[in-house]
N, C-alpha and C positions, 0 to 999 in steps of 0.2 A: 504494500500500500504506500509506503514511503517513497519508493522509486516512482510510482505512478504520480504522486504529488509533485515530486521534483520535475518530472517530465512535463506535467501540466504547466508549471510555472515557467519552464524554459520555453515552451511553445507560446505561451501568452506573451512573454517578454520579446519573442521574435516577431510580434505584430500580427497575430492571427485574428484579432478582434476586428470588427467592422471599422471602416475609416472614420476619423474624428467627425463628429456631429452629422454624419451622413446616415440617414435612415434607409436601410435596404431590407429586402425580403430575404436576403441570403446571409444574414449575420452568422458568424461561425460559433456554434455552440457545441461542436464536437469535442472541444478541449476545455472542460470546466475549470474554473479557478480552484486553487487549493484553499478551501475555506478556513480551515482551522490551524494553519501552520504558524500563525503568530507574526508572520512577516508581511503578509498581504501580497497583492498582485498589482502589477503595473498596467494601467489602461493604455490603449493607443491614444496618443495625444499630439497636439500641435501647439507650439509656442511655450511649452513648459512641461511639467510632469504631473501625473495623477496616479496615486496609489489608493487601493481599496483594501480594507480589512473586514471580512465578513464574520459576524457573530452568529453562525448557524450550526456549528458543530459538523460532524462528519456527514450528516444527512443532506447537507446542501440547502438550497432554497426550495421551499415548498409553497405551491399555490395556496393562497388564502391565509397564510401564516406570515406575520410580520417578521421581516429580516432587518436586523440592525447592521448598518454598515458605517464604518469610520473611514474617512477620506483624508488624504494629505494632498493638497493642491497648491501649486505655485500660482503666480499671478497676483492680481489685486482685486479689491472690491468683493461684493457678496458672491457666494457660490450659488449656482443654479443647477437644478437636477430635474430630469424627466426620464421616462423609460418608454420604449416602444416594444411591443410584443407581437404575438400571432395576429394576423390580419390587420396589422398596423394599429392595434389597440394601444392607447397611451395612458400612462398613469404618472402622477407626481408623488413625491414622498408623503406618507401619512403623517410624518412629523419631520421637522428640520427643513432646511439645514440649520443646525445649531453649531456655533463656533465653540471649539474646545480650547481650553488653556494649554493643553499639551498632555502627553502620555508617553508610554514607552514605544509607541508606534513611530519609529525613528526614520522618517523620510523627509525630503525637502517640502517646503510649503507650509501653509497653515492647516490646522486640523478642523474638520467638520464632521458632524454626525447626522445620519439620516435613518429613517425607517421607511421601508417599502413593503407594500402588500401587492403581490402580483396575482391578479384575479384568476388566471388560468395557467395550466402547464404549457410549456413550449419554450422557444428561444426568445429571451428578452435582452434588449440592449439599453443600458443605462447611459444617458448622455449627460455630460458634466461640462460646465463652463464657468469661467471667471474672466475678468478683463485680462486679455493677453494670452489666455490658454483655453483650449477646448479639447474634448476627447470623449471616448466611449469605451464601454466594457460590455461584452456579450456574455451571457450565462444561461445555462439551462435551468428551467424551473420545472420541478416535477410535481 
């Protein structure tokens, strides 16, 4: 299981997620993020960096269940989040973004927290933006 998680992180870091801020029907969910590794995953981004840390445990993201995600995002200004899923359905966070004073999630940028509830299973792409940086991260929801 550990080698699978390492492989997933390497694939994600190589840019397998959908292009920044572009909504496509072909988002890559074949390589899910390593949710519980404590280091997070890097989103595909332009103009800066975006990292996400999922608080879902080994089960990953489940439709209808709130998923807490902590983000580290470079850039300036407020963070903006949305997600697009099957049949171009879109959702916004159920809470957040909330600025965090910091934690042990050590990556560049300011820290933000969000909660998402994805209404149905499938491939969902979370879109993230701040002034000067934008990006996305695709993930399977079961």
